[in-house]
C-alpha positions as CSV (number, residue, x, y, z in Angstrom):
1,M,29.0,33.5,-6.5
2,G,26.3,30.5,-7.3
3,V,24.4,29.5,-10.5
4,P,22.2,32.6,-11.7
5,T,18.7,31.0,-12.3
6,Q,17.3,34.0,-13.6
7,M,18.1,36.3,-16.6
8,E,21.5,38.3,-16.7
9,H,20.7,41.8,-17.5
10,I,23.9,42.2,-20.5
11,T,25.6,45.5,-21.2
12,S,28.3,46.9,-22.9
13,T,30.2,46.6,-20.1
14,N,29.8,42.6,-19.0
15,F,29.2,41.5,-22.8
16,N,32.8,40.3,-23.3
17,G,32.9,38.3,-20.1
18,K,29.3,37.0,-19.7
19,V,28.8,35.9,-23.3
20,L,32.0,35.8,-25.9
21,E,34.0,34.6,-23.1
22,N,31.7,31.9,-21.4
23,E,32.0,28.2,-21.5
24,I,28.5,27.3,-21.5
25,P,26.3,27.8,-24.2
26,V,24.3,31.2,-24.2
27,L,21.0,32.4,-25.0
28,L,20.5,36.5,-25.6
29,D,17.1,37.9,-25.5
30,F,17.3,41.0,-27.6
31,G,14.0,43.0,-26.2
32,A,12.5,46.7,-25.2
33,A,10.4,47.9,-22.4
34,W,8.2,49.3,-25.1
35,C,7.7,46.2,-26.8
36,G,4.5,44.0,-26.4
37,P,5.7,40.9,-27.8
38,C,8.5,40.7,-25.8
39,K,6.6,41.0,-22.5
40,T,4.5,38.3,-24.0
41,L,7.9,36.3,-24.5
42,E,9.4,37.0,-21.1
43,P,7.8,34.8,-18.5
44,Q,9.0,31.8,-21.3
45,I,12.6,32.9,-21.1
46,E,12.5,33.5,-17.4
47,Q,11.4,29.7,-16.9
48,I,13.8,28.2,-19.6
49,A,16.2,30.5,-17.0
50,K,15.7,28.2,-14.2
51,D,15.1,25.2,-16.3
52,Y,18.6,25.0,-17.5
53,A,20.5,26.8,-15.0
54,G,24.3,25.9,-15.0
55,Q,24.0,24.8,-18.5
56,L,23.3,27.6,-20.3
57,L,23.4,31.6,-19.4
58,V,20.1,33.3,-20.3
59,G,20.7,37.2,-20.6
60,H,18.9,39.8,-21.6
61,V,20.1,43.0,-23.7
62,D,17.6,45.9,-23.8
63,V,18.3,47.2,-27.2
64,G,17.1,51.0,-26.1
65,E,19.8,50.7,-23.5
66,Q,22.4,49.1,-25.3
67,P,21.9,50.0,-29.2
68,D,25.7,49.2,-29.9
69,I,25.0,45.0,-29.3
70,A,22.2,45.2,-31.2
71,A,24.0,46.6,-34.2
72,R,26.8,44.3,-33.7
73,Y,24.8,41.4,-34.4
74,G,22.3,43.0,-37.1
75,V,19.1,42.7,-34.2
76,L,16.4,44.8,-36.1
77,G,13.4,44.0,-34.6
78,V,12.3,42.8,-31.1
79,P,11.9,40.5,-29.9
80,T,15.0,38.3,-31.1
81,L,16.4,35.6,-29.5
82,L,20.1,34.6,-31.0
83,F,22.0,31.0,-29.5
84,M,25.7,31.3,-29.3
85,Y,28.3,29.2,-28.2
86,K,32.0,30.2,-27.9
87,G,31.1,33.7,-29.0
88,R,29.3,32.8,-32.5
89,V,25.7,32.5,-33.5
90,V,24.5,29.7,-33.7
91,Q,21.1,29.9,-34.4
92,Q,18.7,32.9,-34.4
93,L,14.4,33.0,-33.9
94,S,12.9,36.4,-34.3
95,G,9.2,37.1,-33.1
96,V,7.3,35.1,-30.4
97,P,8.7,31.2,-31.3
98,S,6.7,28.5,-29.4
99,K,8.5,27.6,-26.1
100,A,8.8,24.0,-28.2
101,K,10.6,26.1,-30.9
102,I,12.9,27.6,-28.2
103,V,13.6,24.0,-26.1
104,S,14.3,22.6,-29.4
105,A,17.4,25.3,-30.5
106,I,18.4,25.1,-27.1
107,E,18.8,21.2,-26.9
108,G,20.6,21.7,-30.2
109,L,22.7,24.2,-28.7
110,L,23.8,22.0,-26.1
111,A,23.8,19.0,-28.2
112,E,26.9,20.9,-29.9
113,A,28.6,22.4,-26.8
114,D,28.5,18.6,-25.5
115,T,30.4,17.2,-28.5
116,E,33.5,19.4,-28.0
């Protein structure tokens, strides 16, 4: 299995293995098919998945299909981005942040991972 270069579809079935037990940091993109701002953010997130392949797992959670994951992390609105490392949320961004703000959060996340 190669390094994923696109967003992983995260479900209740694969959540533990892909997110909680992952050795590398994870960016979770919570969104929904009906969400206009989510569609605006999607190309940025897909590019980030490519740019950080091997360093960061980028996963998408459809809140309509996986309401249990959204509820577990208190995601009340979409889009919401959760930056996670070793199963814990390090940072959260809501709405449509700039790519620079997302990259800054990722760099902080990767720096934390590098210090361990």
